[in-house]
DOLOPA-577130 format. One record per residue (C-alpha): residue in three letters; x, y, z. Coordinates in steps of 0.2 Angstrom, whole numbers, padded with zeros to 4 digits, always signed. Example, Ala and Ser with C-alpha at 12.3 -4.5 7.8 and 13.67 -1.06 7.14 Angstrom:
ALA+0062-0022+0039SER+0068-0005+0036
END
This chain:
UNK+0405+0326-0377UNK+0411+0320-0361UNK+0430+0326-0362UNK+0435+0345-0354UNK+0443+0355-0367UNK+0460+0353-0357UNK+0460+0333-0364UNK+0456+0338-0384UNK+0477+0344-0385UNK+0490+0328-0382UNK+0505+0338-0385UNK+0515+0324-0378UNK+0508+0310-0394UNK+0517+0309-0411UNK+0509+0300-0426UNK+0526+0293-0434UNK+0526+0287-0453UNK+0508+0290-0457UNK+0509+0305-0471UNK+0508+0298-0487UNK+0521+0299-0503UNK+0517+0310-0516UNK+0520+0292-0525UNK+0511+0281-0514UNK+0504+0268-0529UNK+0523+0268-0534UNK+0527+0264-0517UNK+0515+0248-0513UNK+0523+0241-0528UNK+0539+0241-0523UNK+0534+0234-0505UNK+0524+0223-0513UNK+0539+0215-0523UNK+0550+0215-0508UNK+0537+0204-0495UNK+0535+0193-0511UNK+0552+0189-0508UNK+0550+0187-0492UNK+0538+0174-0493UNK+0549+0162-0505UNK+0553+0147-0499UNK+0573+0144-0494UNK+0582+0136-0507UNK+0601+0132-0510UNK+0602+0136-0526UNK+0600+0154-0522UNK+0602+0161-0506UNK+0595+0175-0499UNK+0603+0189-0494UNK+0597+0204-0485UNK+0604+0220-0478UNK+0595+0230-0468UNK+0602+0242-0463UNK+0610+0259-0471UNK+0622+0271-0469UNK+0610+0284-0471UNK+0608+0299-0460UNK+0590+0308-0462UNK+0596+0328-0455UNK+0578+0337-0461UNK+0560+0334-0464UNK+0555+0325-0479UNK+0540+0330-0477UNK+0533+0345-0465UNK+0526+0340-0448UNK+0505+0341-0449UNK+0502+0350-0434UNK+0489+0342-0418UNK+0471+0349-0420UNK+0457+0343-0405UNK+0455+0325-0404UNK+0471+0323-0417UNK+0490+0318-0413UNK+0503+0327-0423UNK+0508+0317-0436UNK+0527+0318-0444UNK+0537+0308-0454
END
């Protein structure tokens, strides 16, 4: 392999939001409902009101991070 061993571990690189939920099918189904809502045509009878921000702060890890391995970045949510 053309890569040297010192370049196989990259501690400065981290992939985020890549650890799937345990109930991934339910999460995807709920996400599709939201995406379908945003895909509808605007209507004066039923205006679309969106609130994208919540006053919640993550104080700890939901899932434990997956440590880096040669050729793989560290993964955390």
